N, C-alpha and C positions, 0 to 999 in steps of 0.2 A: 568526449562522446560526440558523435556527429549529430547534427540537427535531425530530429525525427521526421520521417515522412510516412510512408506506406501503410503499414498494417496495424490493426488494433489487437491488443492482448488483454484478456480478462485475467486478473491475478488475484489469487486468494492466499493470504498469508496468515495461517492460524498462529496464535501465541502459544508459548509453552504454558502448561498449567501453572496457576498461581503466580503469573508474571505481571499482574496489573500494576503493582507498585513500581516495578522496574520500568514498565512502559511509561507510567506517569513521570518518572524521574528523568527520562531522556526525551520526552515528547517535544519540548521546545526545540531541542537540537535536531530532532527528526524533521519538524516543520520548517526550520531554517534551511536545512539541507535541500529540501524540495525547491527552494527558490533559486538554486544554482543550476537547475536543469533547464533545457530549452523550453520555451513557453508552451509549445505544443506537445510535449512529452506526456504530461499528466492530464488526462481528459476528465477523470473524476477519481475520487478516492476518499476513504474514510474507514472508521472502525465498524466491525460488526459486533453485536452485543449479545450477552446472555439473556437479556430481557429488555423490554422498552424502558427508556429513561424515566426515572421517578423524580419529581420535582424536589430539589434540594439535595439530591444524592449524586455522587460521582458515577458516571455511566460505567456499567460493568462490561468493559471492552474485553473481547477475547480473540481479536484478530483484526486484520485489515483486508479490505477489498478495494480494487482499483481497476481502472481502465487506462491503458497506456498505449500511446502511438509510438511505434518504433519499427525500424526496418527488419529486425530479426529477433527471434526469441533470445538469442545469445546477448544482444544488446540490453534487453530487459533484465536478464539474469545478472549481467555485469553490474548494472546500476543497483539492483536490489542488494547484491552482496556487499555493496559499499555503504548501505544504509545503517544508521546507528541502531535500528531495531534488530538487525542481524548481528552486528558486531557486539551489541549490548545484551544479547541473549533473550530478546523479547519474542521475535518470530521464530517458530520451529521450522528451520530451514528444510528439514527432511520432509515436511508436509506441504511446502509451498507448491502451488499449482500455477502454471503459466500456460494459458490456453488461447489459441487463435480465436478471434471473435469477429462476428459480422453483425453489426447493429441493424435491427429491423425497424426500430422506432426511437426517436429522440424528442424530448420535450424540454424546453427551457424551464429553469426553476423560477 
């Protein structure tokens, strides 16, 4: 994959119903795979939840949201299709959304 430049893409990847255990079983492999991409490809990312996290409980993750920098939508799709969350049946590929994005506000964490 070429080094990312140009455009930002907002990506929403809902999980298949009842796939939390499958997600948790491949999560480390997913996170390790992110390290192989160009440093400026992933701008932010994380899980969206059924409810706020409760202390002492596993978060009830039901999908992923991310902001990606890439030249084309096809580049984003190619990368996502190779993710263990797609290959392992976590993300519901038919419901994935990849939208052009123009950020109006950024704040450092």
